[in-house]
C-alpha positions, 0 to 999 in steps of 0.5 A, a space after each residue: 442827495 441834499 445834505 441834512 447838515 447845516 451849512 455854516 458861514 464863518 462869522 454868521 449866527 445860525 438862527 433858531 428855526 421856527 420848528 425849534 421854537 415849536 418843538 420847545 412847546 412840549 417842554 412847557 407842559 413837562 416843566 409844569 408837570 414837574 412843578 405840580 409834582 413838587 407842589 403836591 409832594 413837598 418832601 425830601 423824597 418828592 424833591 428827589 423824584 422831581 429832580 430825577 424827572 427834571 434831569 431826564 426831561 432836560 437831557 432829552 431836550 438838550 441832546 436834541 438842541 445839540 443835534 439841531 446845532 448840526 442839522 439843517 432844520 429847514 430840511 423836511 426829514 429833519 423837521 419830521 424827526 423833530 415832530 416824532 421826538 415831540 410826540 414821544 416827548 408829549 407822551 413822556 410829559 403826560 406820564 410824568 405825574 405817575 412816572 413812579 407809579 402806574 405810568 412808569 413803563 410809558 415814561 421809560 419807553 418814551 424816553 428811550 425812544 427819544 434817545 435811541 431814535 435821535 442817535 439812529 437818525 443822526 447816524 443816517 443824517 451825518 453819514 457823510 461826516 466821518 467824525 460826526 458819525 463816529 461820535 453818534 455810534 458811541 452815543 447810540 451804544 451809550 443810549 442803549 446801555 442806559 435804556 436797559 436801566 430805564 426799561 428795567 425801572 419801568 418794569 420794576 415795582 414802583 418802590 424799586 423804580 427810583 434806584 433803577 432810574 438813578 442808575 440810568 441817569 448816572 449812565 446818561 450824565 457820565 457819557 459826555 464827561 467820558 467822551 462816550 468811551 466805547 470798546 473798539 471805538 475809543 472816546 470822542 474828543 471835545 475838539 471834534 464837537 464843532 458847535 455854533 456858540 450863539 445858536 446853542 446859547 440861544 437854545 438854552 436861553 429859550 429853555 430858561 424862558 420856558 421855565 420863567 414863563 411857567 413860573 408866571 403861569 402858575 402864579 397868575 393862575 393861582 392869584 386869579 382864584 384868590 380874593 384880592 386882599 393886601 397880602 395876596 397882592 403883595 405875594 403876587 408882586 413879590 413873585 413877579 419881581 422875582 421872575 423879572 430879577 431872574 430874567 435880568 440876571 440870566 440875560 445880562 451881559 454875561 449871556 451874550 459874552 458866553 456865546 462869544 467866548 465859545 465862538 472863538 474858543 479853541 475847544 468850543 465843545 468842552 466849554 459848551 459841554 460844561 456851560 450848556 449841558 450840565 450847568 443850566 440844570 442847576 439854575 433851572 431847578 432853582 426857577 422851578 423851586 421858586 415857582 413852587 415857593 410862590 405857590 405856597 406864599 400865595 396860598 398861605 401868605 401869613 402865619 407860620 412858615 413850615 419847613 417845606 415852605 422855607 425850603 422852597 421860598 428861600 431855596 429856589 432863589 438860592 439855587 438859582 443864584 448858585 446855578 448862575 454862578 456855576 454857569 459863569 464858572 463853566 465859561 470863564 473859570 471864575 465864580 460870580 462872587 456877588 451871586 454866591 454872596 446872595 446865595 449865602 444870605 438866603 442860606 443864613 436866613 433859612 437856618 435862622 427861620 428854621 431854628 426859630 431865631 427869625 420866625 418870619 411869615 411866608 410873605 416876609 420870606 418871599 419879600 426878603 428873597 426878592 429883595 436879595 435877587 434885586 439887590 444882586 441885579 442892581 449891584 451887578 448893573 452898577 459894576 458893569 457900568 463902572 
């Protein structure tokens, strides 16, 4: 029987298949749903709910990206499995706005089906690889355990669902850190998680592009419905430049260098776990919050900036800068001081605005946050040339 695992050639980059790009389209919809949820519920509880749902969406996507790092996506059984996961992911995305309401069970069933079904498929596909099969035996057991919490939350009353699902996410995110320690099977070693660094870096980069593209979609759709006055045009330009700055900051020299580090690391699995499994969710959250902030600025560019507007307009770029610095630390073991400095400036401006020391309008806040991002981008560019 033909093997479903990738045949890797040392020194060559495993290209991302068209079916993987097609698979990612489902998550454009999911990210849009999360952004709209946060726009309509700009409260601390709404932010917690949006973060929880983002963590679930990211987890279902990154796990699939890990398995396609091992699987040959040109094989028909692998493509079929991806199509099935896409269908479940689409149902999960549709249920997102009402996941903590009437469609909680739909969301839970779809998520558990993805996690458990993917592990079962990998057990079959990797049956000729004893180490990989043993890893997915552990992953399957952890998926079933977290599935109990997801299903219990889906069946519980809406007011209790958040607690159940936070517990489910705790199990999900503890799995890789613990090596999926399982009674009778022990724990997996990260050195056994053979990854192709450039492929995984490209997959995560594509997810970041999805989020940046979603920012442009929201901004463009909102701006198209507004009268083209000076304030609206300035808000649109600020939003566009913010997205460009985020792209430049993520897809700079560090992005390419990170894949090279993983490719030549003794324990590539450990670095990939930190840099591409956990760290990206912080900067992705920053991109989504920035999109929400852009929506607020376009809707009310002038006048008083309310607390939730300040949090989104300045918090989004700040979270992104911190998340990108965290990603650098995950690979090289050192923080990006330039990006942390930019994050610190945005935090100070937030405090000054909320305390009334600097009563700025939403448009002014947006222009300043964009200027900070561009300044960090230009400074890093000049340092790189030197």
